[in-house]
N, C-alpha and C positions, 0 to 999 in steps of 0.2 A: 984324725978323720977316718983313717982306715980302721983303727981300733973301735971307734964308735959305730962304724958301719958293721962291724963284726958282732957287736954286742946287741944291737937292735933286734935282729932275728931271734937271738937267744932269749931276750927279754919278752918278746912277743909270745914265744913258745911257752915260757914260764907262766905268763899271764893267762893264756888259753888254758894251760893245764890246770892252773889253780882254779879258774872259773869252772872248769868241767868237773872238778872235785866237789863242788858245792851244789846242792839242790835245795829247793824250797817246798815244803809241804804245806798245802792250803789247809784251813780249818775244816773244810768240807771233805777231806780225803785222808787216806792213809797210804803209806808207801812201804815198799820192800826193796831192799838192796840185794841184788842178785850177783853172784860170782860164778860164771860158767854154768848158770841155770840153777844154782844152789842158793837157798836163802841164807844170807849171812847177817842180815840186820832187818829189824822191824821198826819203821818210823811211824809211830801212832800219834804223837803230839805234833801240833802245827809249828812251823819254824824252819830254821836251817838245819840241814843234814850234810853229811860228808860222805864220800866214796872215793875209791881209788880209780882215778881216770883210766879209761881204756880197758880195764880189767873188770870192773863192776858196773852194773847198770841199775837204774831205778825203775820200778813198775809201781804205777799208782792205781788205787782203787777208790771208788766213791764211797764215803762213809755215811751218806744220807739214806733215808728210807726210800727204796725204789719200788715202783709198781710194775706188775707183769700181768697182762691180759692172757687168760687161758682160752685157747680156741674152743668154740662150742662143741660139746660132747653129748652123746646120747646115753641116757641111763635108763635102767629098767627097775622101778620100785617093786615092792612086794606084790602089789595088785596087777602087775604086768601091764601097767599103763605107761608106755614109753614117753620119756620127756627129753627135750633138748635143753641143756643147762649151759648158761654163759656166765663165767665167773672171772674174778681177778684177785690177785694176791698182792700183799705189800711185804717186802722183805728187806733185810739189812745184812751186810757183811760184818760179822762180829769177830771173826778170827781170820785175818788176811793171810797168815802163814798157812793154815789148813786150807783156806780157799785156794791158794796158789798150788798147793800139792794136789788138791782135788781136781781142778779144772786145767791146770797147766797153763800153756800159752793161749788157751781158748778164751779166757777171761769171762766177762759178764755174759756174752752171748751163749757160751757153752753152759755156764751155770743156769741160765734161764731155760735152756732145753732140758736140763736135768730136773729143775723145779717143775716144769710142765708135766713131765713124766710122773713125778711123785704126786703132784696135786690131782692130776687126772685119775690116777689109780686110787687115791684115797677118796675122791669125790664119788667115783663109781661105787666103791665099797660102802661108804656111809650112806649114800642116798639109796643104794640098793637094799638097805636093811630096814627101811621105813615105807610107809604108803605115800602115794602121790599126793593125798590130801595134806599130809604133814609137810611135804615139800612146797606145796602151793599156798599154804597158809602163811599168815603174817607172823606166826611164832616159829620162824625157822632159824632164828639166831642161834639156837642150841645146835642146829645141824652144822652151821658154819663154824662154830667153836669146835665141834668134834672133828671136823676136816682139818682145821688148823693144828689141833693138839696131836692128831694122828700123823701129820706131815712134819711136825717139829723135829722129831727124833731122826728121821732120814735126812732132813735138811741140815741138821747139826754136823753130819759127816762132811758136808760141803763147806763148813765154816760160816753158815748162813742161819739167820734167825727169821722165822716166818712170823711177822708181826700180826697180820690179819688176813682173813680169807672172806670174800664177799660173793654171794650169788647175785649177779646183776639182773638176769632175766631167766625165766623158766617157762618154756612154751612146749606145746605139743608138736611133734614132727609134721611136716606139711602133709604127708600122705594120710595122717590120722585126723586132720582138721575136719574134713568133710564128713567122716563117720561120727566124729564127736558132735558137729553141729547137727547132723541128722538125728543123733540120739537125744540131744538136748531139745530139738524141735518136737520129736515124738513125745518126750516127757511133758513139755508144755502143752501139747495138744491133748494129752491124757488128763492133765490137770484141768484144762479148759472143759473137757468132756464131763469130768467129775463135777465141776462147778455148775455146768448147764444141768446135769442130772439132778443135783441138789436143788437148783432153782426151779426146775420143773416139778419136783416133789413138793417143794414149798408152795408153789402156785397151785398144785392140785388140792393141797390142804386148805389154802385160802378159798379156792373155788367151792370145795365141798362145804366149808363152814358158811360161805355166803349163801349157797343153795339151801342149806339146812335153815339158816336164819330166814331166808326168803320164804320157805314153806311154813315155818312157825308163824312168821308175821301174817302171811295170807290166811293160814288157818285160823289164827286168832281173829283176824278181820272178819272172815266168813262166819265164825262162831258169833261174834258180836252182831254181825248183820242179821244172821238168823234169829238171834235173840230179839233185836230191835223189830225185825219183820214180824216175829211171833207176837210181840207186844203190840205192834200196830194193828195186826189182824184181830187180836183180842179186843182192842179198843174199838175197831171198826165194827166187829160183830155186836159189841156191847151197844154201840150207837144205833146199829140197825135194829137190835132187839128193842131198845127203848122206843125208837121211831115206830116199829111194828106195834108196840103196845099202846102207843098214843093214837095212831091213825092206821088201822089195819088196811083199809082200802087204798090209801095213798101208797103204802109200802108195796102192796101188790102191783099197783100201777107203775111204780118206779122199777121194780124188778122186771116187769113186762117190757118196759122201754129198753132196759139194758139187754134183755134177750133178743129183742128185735135189732138192736145195734150190732150185736155179735153175729146174728144169723143173716141179716140182710146186707151183706158186703158186696163190693163189685165183683170179686172173684167167686161168689157163692149166691148167685141170683136165682137159681132153681132149687125148688123145695118140693118134696112129695109128702102130703099130709092128707089125712082123711077129711072129708068135708065138715064133719062135726068136731074137728079138733079144737081144744080149748086155747091153742097157741094164739089165735087171732081174735079172741073174744073182745078185746078192747078196740080192735079195728072195725068190727062189725057193729058195735054199739054207737048210737048216735050221741049218747050222753057221756061217752068215754068210760062207761062202766061195763063190766062183763055182762054178757047176755044172761038173762034170767034173774038179774038182781034188780 
C-alpha cells in the first residue's frame, strides 16, 4: 500500500507531462513551436504535434482569409477635389515563421496595424495620381488592383499575402458638400436658363412665322375682296348703264332719290342751296319729273 501510494503521484506527473507534450493543430490554423522565443518547428499540416514540456510553447495563427477595414482617409486626386475613401482588404498569413519574426508577440493586431499603414500609403499614392472622376466612376476596379499589387511586396515582408483590396465608399468631405451642392445647383440653373432661352427663341420664330402667315392670308383675302368688289362694281355699273340706256328718265329719278337719301339724314337736316338749284327738281314737280320737261 505504501509503495502504491508513492507511485500514484509519479504516474500522475508522467501523464500530465505526456499530455503537455502533445498538441493538436486544427485544419483552419497553423502552429509554431517556440523554444525560449526562437522558432524550432513549424506545424502547417493539421493533426497531432509534439513539443518538449515546460521548455517549448505552441503559438497558433489563423490560416483562413482575414478581413481588415481601413479607417476612412482623405485623398487629393489630380484635380484637387478632395475625397474621403473608405476601404477594406482581405489577407492571409502565408509564412508563419516570417510572420512571427516580423510581428513578434504582437500577433494579428500588430500585423493589422502594419497593413493599415501600408494600405493607407499606397491608397493615397495611387488615388493621388488619377482624377476624381476616375475614382468615382464604376470602372475603378483597375485602381483597386493597382493598390493591391503595390502593397503586396511590402506585405510579403510580414509573411502576409494581400488577396484583395476594395473601395467601399468614396465621398466628398463634409465641409465640401455645401460648395459642391451650390456648384451643382448653379450648373443646373444655368442649364435651365439656356433651355428657357432656346425655348423663347423657338417661340419667337413660331410667332414670327405665324404673324407672317397671318399677313399673307389677310393680304390674299383683301386682294381677293378687292377683285370681287371691282368685279361687282363693274357689274353694277354695267347694269346701271343698261338701265340708263333703256329708260333715261327713270335712271335720273333713281339717282335723285339716292341723292336725297344721302343728303337728308337726321344729322344733316340743314342745307344751303340757291333757289334755282336743280337738286330739288323732282320735289317741285307735280308729275315727279324735273321742271321744264
